[in-house]
N, C-alpha and C positions, 0 to 999 in steps of 0.2 A: 442799843441807845437810840437808833433812828425810830424804832417802833415805840419806845417809851416817850420820845420827844412829842409825837402827835397828840398825846393826852396832857400836855403840860398846860395848854390853854384850850380847854374843850369848846368854849363858846366860839373862839375865833376859828378853830377847826371845822365846827359845824357850819358856820357862815360861809367859810371858804368852799366848802364842798356842797353847799346848798344848790347851786346851779347844776353841778353834776349829778346830784341825788334826784332832783326834781326832773331834770332832762331825762335822765335814763329811765326813771320810772314811767314817765310819759312815753318814751320810746317803746318800752316793753308792752304797755297797754295798747299802743297804736300798732306795734307788730302783731299782737294777738288779735285785734280787730281785723287787720288787713289779711292776716293769714286765714282766719275763719272765712272772711268775705271771699278771698280768692279761691279757697277750697270749695265753697258753695258755688261760685261762679264756674269753676272747673267741672264739677258734677252737672250743673245745668247744661254747660255746653256739650259735654260727652253724651248726656242722656236727652239732649235736644234733638237727636236724629243722626248722630255719627256712630256712636259706641266707642269703646276702648280700642277695639281693633276691627278693621274692615279688610275683607279678602275679596278681590274683584277679578274679573276675567281678563284684565289687561292692565299695564301701568297707566296708560292713557285715560283710563276711566275717571280718575279724579280731575282730569283736566276738561273733558266735554261728556263725561257719562251721565250727568244730569239730563242733558237734552238728547243724547243719543245712546240710551243704555243697551239698545240691541246689539251694538257692535262689540259688547264686552260680556257675552253670557258665559257663565261657568259651565264646566262640563259635568261636574258631579257635586252639586250643592249638598244634597243630602249626606254624602259621604264625609264631605268637608265639615259639615255641621256636627256630625257624629264624633269625628276627631276632635273638634274644638271642645265638645262637651266633656270630653275625658280629660282635659287639661285642668289641674289644680287651679282654683280661683275663678273659673268661668261660671258665671251665674246663669247665662242664657246666650244661645247661638241661634240666630234666625235669619231668614232671607228678606230682601226688600227688592222691589222694582218701581217702576213708574213710567209716566208718559206725558207728553205734551199734548194739550187739547185746547179746543175752543168751546167754552161753555155757553149754551144759549137758553134764555128763559124769557118768554114773551117776545119783546122787541129789543131786549138787551142782550149783549155778548160781552165775554171777558175771556182773556187768556189765562189758562191754569196749568200749573205743574203739579200734576197728581202724583202723590207719593203713596205707596202701599205697603203695609206691614201686616203681619198676622194680627187679628183683633187682640189677642192676649197680651201683645207688646205694645199696644198703644194706650196711653193715659192722658187724659184731659182733666185738669184741676177744676174744681167747682168754685163759684164765687165765695168769698169769705162771709161767714155769718157773724154778726156782732155778738161779741162776748164769748166766741168759742175759739179754741186754738185752731191753728192751720192743721189739715190733714196731711200726714207724711205721705209723699208719693211713694209707690213701690219702687225697690232698687233694681228690678229686672224689667223695667219698661221704659219706652221712650216718653218723655214729658213734652207733649206737643202744643201745649197752650192752655189758655182758660176757657172752658166751655161756657159760653154766655147764653146758649139756647139749645134745646133739643138734647140729644144723647149721641154717644159714640157708638159706632157699629158693633154689634154683639158678634158671637161666635157663629150664630146661624143667619146673620144678616148678609144679604147679597145685593149687589147693585145699589149700595148706598154710599153716600159721600158727606164729608164734613167739609163745609166751606169756611174761608176765613171771613172775619166780620166785614172787612173792606171789600172783598169779592162779593159778598152776599148783599152788601149795600148797593153795589154798582148793578148787580143783577136784579135787585129788588126781590130776592128769594128768602124764604124763611123755611124752618123745619117743616116737613111734610109735602113741600113742593117738589116738583119733578123737573129737573133740568136735563137739557141734552148736551152730551159731550161728543165732540167730533175729534178723535184722536188719530195720531200718525202710527201706522204700523210698521213693523221691521222692513217690509219691502217697499215703503214709501207710500203704500195705499192708505186710504182713510177708513175709519170704522166709527160708526155712530151708535150711541146707546143712550137710553134714558136712565138717569140716577136719581134716586130719592135723596133729598137733603135730610139727613138724619140729625144733623147738628150744625152750629155755628161756633167757631173758636175765635178767640183773640190772642194775637202774639205780634206785637209791634214789629214791622219790618217784614214779616212773613204772611201775614193774613190777606195780602192782596193777591198774591201769586200762587201760594202753596195751598193745595187741598189734599184730603186724605181719604183714602178707601181701603177696604180690606185686601190682603194679599191674593186670596183666591179669585176674586172679582177682576183684579187687574190682570192677572195671568190669563184668564179666560177672555178678557176683553182684547188683550194684544196677541193672544194666540202662541205665546212662547212657552217652552217647557222648561227652561232654567232661569234662574234669576241672574242679573248681573253683578250682584254683590251680596256677601254674607256679613253680618255684624255680630260681634261678640261684646257682651257686657260682662265686666269683671268685678269681683268683690273689692279688689284693690287696684287703683290706677297704676301703681308701681310695677304691676305683673305684666303690662302690655308687652314689654320686649321680650320677656321669657316665653310668652305664648306665642309671639310671632316666630321666635327662634325654633319653637317645636314643630312649627308647620313644615310640610314637605317643600323642598326646593322647586323653584320654578313659579310658585304661585306669587301673584302680585299682592302684596299686603302693605298696610300702613297703620301706624299707631295713632293714638289720639293727638299726640303732640304735633305730628304732621298734618293732622285734619283739622286743627283747631289754631290757626295761625294768630287769630284776633286775640285769643286768650293769652298766648305766649307774649304778645306784644304788650297787653295790659299788665300781665304779670311782671314783665321786665321793667316796665315804666314805674310800677310801684316799688319794685326792688330798688331801683335808682333813687326813687324819692326818699326811701327810707335811708339810703346811703348818704344823701344830702342832709338830712336832718341829723344823722350821727356825726357828720363833719361839723356842722354848725355847733352842736353841742360841745364837741371836743375844742372847737376854737375858742368858745366862751370859757370852757374850763382852762385852756392854756392861758389866757389873759389873767383870769381870777387867781389861779394858782401861782402864776408867774409873779403877780404883785404880792401875794401872801408869802411866798418863799423869799422874796426880796426883802420884806420886812423882817422875817425870821432871821435871815442872814445878818441883817443890819443890827438887830437887837442882841445877837449872840456873839458879837466880834470878840469880846473878852473870852467868851468859851473857846472859840476857834484858836485865839492866840495862847491859851493855856494848854489845849491839846497839842498844839504845834511845839510848844515850849517843853513838853514832856516827851517828845519824840514821835508823835503821830505824823506820818509822811503826808505829803500833799494829797496822793492819791486815796489815802485812807480817809482824809477829811472830805474830799471829793464824793467818795463813796457814801459817806454818812449823809450828806446833804441830798444826794440823788436818791438814796434809799428812803429818806423821809418823804420826799416828794412823791415817790412811787408808792409808799404806804398810804399816803393820803389819797392817791388816785384809786388804790385797791379798796380802801375803806369805803370811799365814796361810791364806787361802782358796785360793791357789794350791797350797800344799803339802798342804792336806787334800784337795782335789779330786784332785790327782796321786796321794796315797797311796790314795784310794778306788778310782781306776782302776787302779792296780797291784794292789791286793788282789783286785779283781774279775778281772783277767787271770790271777792265780795260781790263784783258785778254778776259773776255766774251763779252765785248763791241767790241773788236777787231775781234771777230768771233771765239774765242777758240784756241785751240792747234791742229795742224793736227796729224792724227794717221792713219796708214794703217796696217791692220791686216795680210796681206800677199800679195805676188806678184799678180798683176791682179786685186786685190780687190779695191773697192772704197775707196777714202781718206775721212775720217770722222773728222769733227772738233769737238773736244771734249771740252766742256765748263767746268769750274771748279764749284764744288758744295761743298762749306766748310759746314761742319756739325755744324749748330748752337747749336745743343744739346751737342756737345763736348766742348763747350766754357769753361764750368766749369772744365772740365778734364784739361785744361791748366791753368786757373787762379788759382785754389785751390793749386795744387802743387807748382806753382811758388811763391805764397804768403808764403806758408809753408816752401819752401826752403829759402826764403829771411829772414824769422823769424829765421830759424835755423842758417843761416849765421850770424845773429846778436847776437846769444846767448852767443857765446864765448867772444866776445868783451864786451858785457854788463856784464857779470860776472867779467870781469876785473875792470869795472867801478865801480861796487858795492862793490868790494873786498877791496877798499882802504878806509881810513878814510877821512873825510872832509879836515882835515890839510894836509894830504898827497897830496890830489887832488889839493888843493890851492897852494902848493909849485911847482906844475908843471909849466913849462914856455911854 
């Protein structure tokens, strides 16, 4: 009877459910957009120079290793990388090192934190070309920024450096120029060497202090035989814990969740934002359905009186009204979620939504990825809210005697 009742006045039912349907549809689309955005942000963060897993020569490496890497050198980096490459899901395992230096060119000088990776693990994107889609970055390399001039060091290049755009502007250096780096060695001594500027990259927030060179050059420049850290890139970010668990005990290791606190903070913020939107939708639904159920109870007083007169107990009548409200919430949530998934599919079929991360960077088409696992997070609260909205009118219906109900016009 409760299910049949919601179709007695279809127009009023649709009007009552319009806020829930539209709200949940918008929520599903927004969830899909945020989900895809955060997935891309996660990958950019991981492949921006940290990797899914890091193994270092000591736990304190992640506190001061950037500026003092020589205190945390690994004992057998090659054996460690061989072990990592055997683990399922590991796409690449490679070392990195670095050194702090003063760069001089002409009368200008700048402080640089030089990071070094194998050339085949460094990737700099190229400026976007009008009318052409963005080139997908390789999944087994660190994406270090946008190359605005010159080129990245090749496999056979030595004593080359890629300067940040801000640092290059301070030094007034361009590709082909030779800058002198004065770096600090493990024993505190200084070493100087000329580096040819092979390219200039742009990455807001990093291109003033960070520069990049190839791993072999950095190891020769600093005179160390082992790197301070090894990175692992995985095919699935969810396998980071399993890969770390498979490593020998005693090794200092960290996964990307510990290495990317800013991403975790942003992701938590957006998750909270989605919860606020969901609560607002449910509050609106509570008031609208509460008003609708109140009208329904008032209009059907004679029906409630008849049911009571033929022996339906109070709890049965209460259950009937609560079920009708719950069915309204269920129907509205199913319609809203279905509409949201349909809208997401249409957007994806049209190529997605355009998004550019910064000036000069390629335009990416972001497809929507609604979380099917979050469907119950939308349905269950909606049904519970609809039942709550029906509770007060239902108590009114059962609070009257059959004779009082039958006297209502």
